[in-house]
C-alpha positions in Angstrom: -8.7 17.8 29.9 -5.1 16.6 30.2 -4.0 14.2 27.4 -2.5 10.8 28.0 1.1 11.7 27.3 0.9 14.8 29.5 0.0 12.8 32.7 2.6 11.4 35.0 3.8 7.8 34.8 1.6 6.8 37.7 -1.5 8.3 36.2 -0.8 6.7 32.8 -0.2 3.3 34.3 -3.4 3.6 36.3 -5.4 4.6 33.2 -4.0 1.6 31.3 -4.8 -0.8 34.2 -8.3 0.6 34.5 -9.0 0.1 30.8 -7.6 -3.5 30.8 -9.9 -4.4 33.7 -12.9 -2.7 32.0 -12.1 -4.5 28.7 -12.0 -7.8 30.4 -15.4 -7.0 31.9 -16.8 -6.5 28.4 -15.9 -10.1 27.5 -19.0 -12.0 28.5 -18.1 -15.5 27.0 -14.7 -17.0 26.4 -13.3 -14.0 28.3 -9.9 -15.5 29.2 -9.2 -16.7 25.6 -10.3 -13.4 24.0 -8.2 -11.4 26.5 -5.1 -13.6 25.9 -5.7 -13.2 22.1 -5.7 -9.4 22.4 -2.4 -9.6 24.4 -0.9 -11.8 21.7 -1.8 -9.1 19.1 0.1 -6.6 21.2 3.1 -8.7 22.0 3.9 -10.6 18.8 7.0 -9.7 16.9 6.5 -8.0 13.6 3.4 -7.7 11.5 0.6 -10.3 11.9 0.6 -12.8 8.9 -1.6 -15.6 10.2 -4.2 -16.0 12.9 -3.0 -19.4 14.0 0.5 -18.1 14.7 -0.9 -16.3 17.8 -1.1 -19.7 19.5 2.8 -19.7 19.4 3.1 -16.4 21.2 4.1 -16.8 24.8 1.3 -14.4 26.0 -1.3 -16.6 24.4 -1.4 -19.5 26.9 -3.9 -21.6 25.1 -3.9 -23.8 22.0 -5.0 -23.0 18.5 -8.4 -24.6 19.1 -9.2 -22.2 21.9 -8.2 -19.3 19.7 -10.7 -20.2 17.0 -13.3 -21.1 19.5 -13.0 -17.7 21.2 -13.6 -15.9 17.9 -16.4 -18.2 16.8 -18.3 -18.6 20.1 -17.1 -15.8 22.3 -19.2 -12.8 23.3 -18.4 -9.2 23.6 -20.5 -6.4 25.2 -20.0 -3.8 22.5 -22.1 -1.2 24.2 -20.0 -1.4 27.3 -16.8 -1.2 25.3 -18.0 1.9 23.5 -18.6 3.6 26.9 -15.1 2.5 28.0 -13.5 4.0 24.8 -15.4 7.3 25.3 -14.2 7.5 28.9 -10.4 7.3 28.3 -8.4 10.5 27.8 -8.9 11.7 24.3 -6.7 14.0 22.1 -7.9 17.5 21.4 -7.1 20.2 18.9 -4.9 23.2 19.6 -8.0 25.3 20.7 -9.2 22.5 23.0 -12.1 21.2 21.0 -12.7 17.5 20.1 -12.2 16.7 16.4 -13.8 13.4 15.1 -13.0 11.9 11.7 -15.4 9.5 10.0 -14.5 7.2 7.1 -15.2 3.7 5.7 -12.6 1.0 5.5 -13.2 -2.3 3.8 -12.3 -5.9 4.8 -12.0 -7.5 1.4 -13.2 -11.1 1.1 -13.4 -11.9 -2.7 -13.1 -15.7 -2.3 -15.3 -16.1 0.8 -18.3 -17.6 -1.0 -19.7 -19.1 2.2 -19.6 -15.8 4.1 -22.9 -13.9 4.2 -23.6 -10.1 4.0 -20.7 -9.3 1.7 -21.0 -6.1 -0.3 -19.2 -4.8 -3.4 -16.7 -2.5 -1.9 -15.1 0.5 -3.8 -11.4 0.1 -4.0 -8.7 1.9 -6.1 -6.9 0.3 -8.9 -3.3 0.8 -10.1 -4.3 3.0 -13.0 -5.2 6.7 -12.8 -8.8 7.2 -11.7 -9.4 3.4 -11.9 -11.8 1.9 -9.4 -12.5 -1.8 -8.7 -15.5 -3.3 -7.0 -14.4 -6.2 -4.7 -16.7 -8.2 -2.3 -16.1 -7.6 1.3 -17.3 -6.2 4.6 -17.2 -2.4 4.9 -16.8 -0.8 8.3 -17.7 2.8 9.2 -15.1 4.1 11.7 -15.1 7.1 14.0 -11.8 8.3 15.5 -10.7 11.3 17.5 -7.8 13.3 15.9 -4.7 14.8 17.4 -3.1 18.1 16.6 0.4 18.5 15.2 2.5 16.0 13.3 1.4 12.7 14.5 -0.1 9.4 13.2 -2.0 8.6 16.4 -5.7 8.7 16.6 -8.3 7.5 19.2 -10.8 5.0 17.7 -14.2 5.3 19.3 -16.6 3.2 17.2 -16.8 0.7 14.3 -20.1 -0.4 12.6 -20.3 -2.9 9.8 -22.4 -1.7 6.9 -25.0 -4.4 6.2 -26.6 -4.8 2.7 -29.1 -1.9 2.2 -27.6 0.4 4.8 -27.0 4.1 3.9 -23.6 5.3 4.9 -24.8 8.8 5.8 -27.6 7.5 8.0 -25.3 5.0 9.7 -22.6 7.6 10.3 -25.1 10.1 11.7 -26.3 7.4 14.1 -22.8 6.7 15.1 -21.9 10.3 15.8 -25.1 10.9 17.7 -24.4 7.9 19.9 -20.7 8.9 20.4 -21.5 12.5 21.3 -24.0 11.3 23.9 -21.4 9.0 25.5 -18.8 11.8 25.4 -21.1 14.1 27.2 -22.0 11.4 29.8 -18.2 10.8 30.3 -17.5 14.5 30.9 -15.4 14.9 27.7 -17.7 17.7 26.6 -19.6 20.1 28.9 -21.9 23.1 28.2 -19.8 26.1 27.3 -17.0 24.1 25.5 -16.3 24.6 21.8 -18.5 22.5 19.5 -17.2 19.2 18.3 -15.9 19.2 14.8 -16.8 16.3 12.5 -14.4 15.9 9.5 -15.3 13.8 6.5 -14.2 13.2 2.9 -16.1 13.7 -0.3 -17.8 10.4 0.0 -20.2 11.9 2.5 -23.0 14.3 1.8 -21.9 17.1 4.2 -25.2 19.1 4.1 -27.2 16.0 4.7 -25.0 14.9 7.6 -25.2 18.4 9.1 -29.0 18.3 8.8 -29.1 15.0 10.7 -27.0 16.3 13.5 -28.4 19.8 13.7 -29.7 19.3 17.3 -26.2 18.3 18.6 -23.2 20.6 19.6 -21.3 19.6 16.5 -20.1 21.2 13.3 -19.5 19.4 10.0 -16.4 19.9 7.8 -16.2 17.9 4.6 -14.7 17.9 1.2 -16.9 18.4 -1.8 -16.4 17.3 -5.4 -15.2 19.9 -7.9 -18.4 19.6 -10.0 -20.8 20.8 -7.4 -23.2 23.7 -7.9 -24.5 25.6 -4.8 -26.9 28.4 -4.4 -26.4 31.8 -2.7 -28.8 33.2 -0.1 -31.9 34.9 -1.3 -31.4 38.7 -1.7 -33.6 41.1 0.2 -37.1 41.3 -1.2 -37.9 44.6 -2.9 -41.1 46.5 -1.8 -44.2 46.0 -3.8 -42.9 42.8 -5.3 -45.6 40.3 -6.1 -45.5 36.5 -6.7 -44.1 33.7 -4.8 -40.8 34.6 -2.9 -37.8 32.7 -4.2 -36.0 30.2 -1.9 -32.6 30.2 -3.7 -30.3 32.9 -4.9 -27.8 32.8 -7.8 -25.7 29.9 -8.7 -22.2 29.3 -7.3 -20.5 26.8 -9.8 -17.3 25.3 -8.6 -16.0 24.9 -12.1 -16.8 28.5 -13.3 -14.8 31.3 -11.5 -17.1 33.9 -13.1 -19.9 32.9 -10.7 -17.7 33.1 -7.5 -17.5 36.8 -6.9 -15.4 38.3 -4.2 -14.6 36.0 -1.2 -15.8 36.9 2.2 -12.5 35.8 3.8 -9.1 35.0 2.3 -5.8 33.9 3.9 -2.3 33.0 2.7 0.0 30.8 4.8 3.4 29.0 4.3 3.5 25.3 5.1 6.3 22.8 5.5 4.9 20.1 3.1 2.8 22.1 0.7 4.6 25.3 0.3 2.4 28.4 0.1 -1.3 27.7 0.7 -4.1 30.1 -0.4 -7.6 29.7 1.1 -10.7 31.7 0.1 -14.1 31.4 1.7 -17.6 32.3 0.6 -20.4 32.6 3.2 -24.0 31.3 3.3 -24.0 28.9 0.3 -26.4 25.9 0.2 -27.3 23.1 -2.2 -30.6 23.2 -4.0 -32.4 20.0 -2.7 -35.0 18.1 -4.7 -37.6 15.5 -3.8 -35.5 12.6 -5.1 -32.5 10.4 -4.1 -31.5 11.1 -0.5 -34.4 13.5 0.2 -37.2 11.4 -1.4 -38.8 10.6 2.0 -38.3 14.1 3.5 -41.0 16.6 4.3 -42.9 18.5 1.6 -40.8 21.7 2.1 -37.1 20.8 1.9 -34.7 22.6 4.2 -32.2 25.2 3.2 -28.9 24.2 4.7 -26.5 27.1 4.6 -22.7 26.8 5.2 -19.4 28.2 4.2 -17.4 27.0 1.1 -13.6 27.1 1.3 -11.3 26.7 -1.7 -7.8 25.6 -0.8 -4.8 25.8 -3.2 -1.3 24.8 -2.4 2.0 25.3 -4.1 3.2 21.7 -4.5 2.5 18.2 -3.1 5.1 16.0 -1.3 4.6 13.3 -4.0 5.6 15.8 -6.8 2.2 15.5 -8.5 0.4 18.6 -9.8 -1.8 19.9 -7.0 -5.5 20.4 -7.6 -7.7 22.8 -5.6 -9.7 21.3 -2.7 -13.3 22.4 -2.0 -14.5 22.3 1.6 -17.9 22.8 3.1 -18.4 23.9 6.7 -21.8 23.9 8.4 -21.0 27.2 10.2 -21.5 30.6 8.8 -19.8 34.0 9.1 -16.3 32.5 9.0 -13.4 34.8 9.9 -9.9 34.5 8.5 -8.8 32.7 11.7 -11.7 30.2 11.2 -10.6 29.6 7.6 -7.0 28.9 8.6 -8.1 26.6 11.4 -10.6 24.6 9.2 -8.4 23.8 6.3 -5.5 22.8 8.6 -7.9 20.6 10.6 -9.1 18.9 7.4 -5.5 17.9 6.5 -5.3 16.1 9.9 -8.1 13.9 8.6 -5.6 11.8 6.7 -4.3 10.5 10.0 -7.2 8.0 9.9 -5.6 6.5 6.9 -2.4 5.7 8.9 -4.7 4.1 11.5 -6.3 1.9 8.9 -2.9 0.8 7.5 -1.7 -0.1 11.0 -4.8 -2.1 11.6 -4.5 -4.1 8.4 -0.7 -4.4 7.8 0.6 -4.6 11.4 -2.1 -5.7 13.8 -3.8 -8.1 11.3 -7.1 -6.4 11.2 -8.1 -8.1 7.9 -5.7 -11.1 8.2 -8.1 -13.9 9.6 -10.1 -15.9 7.1 -13.3 -15.6 9.3 -16.5 -17.0 7.9 -19.3 -15.2 9.8 -19.7 -11.4 9.9 -20.4 -11.7 13.7 -16.9 -13.1 14.3 -15.5 -10.4 12.0 -17.1 -7.8 14.2 -15.7 -9.4 17.3 -12.2 -9.4 15.9 -12.5 -5.8 14.7 -13.4 -4.7 18.3 -10.4 -6.6 19.7 -8.2 -4.7 17.3 -9.7 -1.4 18.5 -9.1 -2.4 22.2 -5.5 -3.4 21.4 -4.8 -0.1 19.7 -6.3 1.8 22.6 -3.9 0.0 25.0 -1.0 1.0 22.8 -2.2 4.7 22.9 -2.5 4.6 26.7 1.0 2.9 27.0 2.5 5.6 24.8 4.4 7.3 27.6 5.4 4.1 29.4 6.9 2.0 26.7 10.7 1.7 26.2 11.8 2.7 22.8 13.3 -0.5 21.2 14.5 1.2 18.1 16.3 -0.4 15.2 20.0 0.7 14.6 18.9 2.8 11.6 16.1 4.6 13.4 16.5 7.9 15.1 15.9 8.3 18.8 12.5 9.8 19.6 10.9 11.0 22.9 8.0 9.0 24.2 5.4 11.4 22.9 6.8 11.1 19.4 6.9 7.3 19.2 4.8 5.7 16.4 2.2 3.0 17.2 4.5 0.3 15.7 7.4 1.4 17.9 5.2 1.4 21.0 4.1 -2.1 20.2 7.7 -3.4 20.2 8.1 -2.6 23.9 4.6 -3.6 25.1 5.7 -7.1 25.9 8.0 -5.7 28.6 5.3 -3.4 29.9 2.6 -6.2 30.0 4.3 -7.9 33.0 3.8 -4.7 35.1 0.1 -4.2 34.1 -3.1 -5.9 35.3 -3.8 -9.2 33.6 -7.3 -10.4 34.9 -7.4 -13.4 32.6 -7.1 -16.8 34.4 -4.7 -19.5 33.6 -5.9 -22.2 31.1 -7.3 -25.4 32.5 -6.0 -28.8 31.4 -8.2 -30.4 28.7 -8.0 -32.8 25.9 -9.3 -32.3 22.3 -12.6 -33.7 21.2 -13.0 -36.8 19.1 -13.9 -34.9 15.9 -15.6 -36.6 13.0 -15.2 -40.4 13.0 -12.7 -41.7 10.4 -14.3 -42.5 7.0 -17.5 -40.5 7.6 -18.2 -37.7 5.1 -19.6 -34.3 5.9 -23.2 -34.5 4.7 -24.0 -30.9 5.7 -22.1 -28.6 3.2 -21.8 -25.0 4.1 -24.3 -22.8 2.3 -23.0 -20.3 -0.3 -24.2 -16.7 -0.4 -24.5 -14.1 -3.2 -22.7 -10.8 -3.1 -24.9 -7.8 -2.5 -24.7 -4.6 -4.5 -24.3 -1.6 -2.2 -27.5 0.4 -3.1 -27.5 3.9 -1.7 -30.2 6.5 -1.8 -28.4 8.1 -4.7 -28.6 5.1 -7.0 -31.2 4.8 -9.7 -34.0 2.3 -9.3 -33.5 0.8 -12.7 -30.0 0.2 -14.1 -29.3 1.8 -17.5 -26.7 0.7 -20.0 -23.7 3.0 -20.0 -22.7 4.4 -23.4 -19.6 6.1 -24.4 -19.9 9.9 -24.7 -17.6 12.8 -25.2 -19.7 15.2 -23.1 -18.1 16.3 -19.8 -19.4 14.9 -16.5 -22.7 16.7 -15.6 -22.6 19.1 -12.7 -24.1 18.0 -9.3 -26.6 20.5 -8.1 -28.0 18.6 -5.1 
């Protein structure tokens, strides 16, 4: 399928108009106000600092009261919008396959005591290996990745993790729903290369691959350096009695003596990381137990085989000392070409971090002080729709570069530079929202009358996953190293 920036100007403009009309059809209540609010996100100058400032943008033709009313009382058909996002042209890898990245980003709300369903979110502190738990709303995001040097992605889905939700189960449901929509939209057809799902170490890759084993997908994820996997069972010798083993010898990430000779090895020179060495070992699997994530599984636990890749680079762009990266791929019998393709594809996963930063720092994804999680979901989907319009307008927007910026062709413009020229492009696109009708503000609360219905306050939930212990234990200081993870 032809990508967006490879189409002609007429085709790109038609695709943008088609998506804007479909997006307006997804707005089932307060449609005009929500559509104008999305245009204000696209046309405002500079980063978004305050939600009420959108009412001062010329593209937002309504007052600040209509702005807050649209977010609080508006309605959005999320299922229809998911279908619209799956139907637009999507970027593909160099070999033509679809590559989807999954990750969780948090909307931190530490002072919102009247906002329900807040969870303690894992964030990084300023110190080395320092983590801080801050209350907020975590969102599981799925985006399609591009190939080459680019910070663009194609967001496809966003699901807020409610208290008690398991990230692996929610992500598997997201991917299953997205793959079905991609197949229905003709993005994937029988005979095409399998879709590659890329994740970081926060996901249990074998478990995610087990959930998606009936779909045309492959899972590629990073593993922690303290994992211990098992080899395949060697052939059974004749006249051997007793119960046959289910697991072979140990493959300990931290002990090179257990690795043996790799099944594939490659060496490549990169621009940012210098020389990169990749070694792969075939048919390794974790030894599962009837506890934690697999406590509700069948009596006989599955053996989930895959390929382990160890990546080493010469140096990092930041100047820090590089550490080896361990990857697990749900496929087997990897060739040297597969190993090169997989570790380079994993490096493209970091493009989702650029998308998160644009959402939060430029488009104001976490700027509004919204009280209800339903309004937060509504605002998040508006941001996704706005970013999709920027991606579709990538080849149509005029580059309004700053004097200190270098000229760039349309296909090399960053999302922030495309947003600068969207205001001039908006006048040439379809705007189905109607003009505001004259009205007058309501009377409000009578003077001197107090509010006798205070807003309820809610506790912060602790994100309990299937890997957590049922009874908390007091942590004690110890000099022993961190125990290895076998499951």
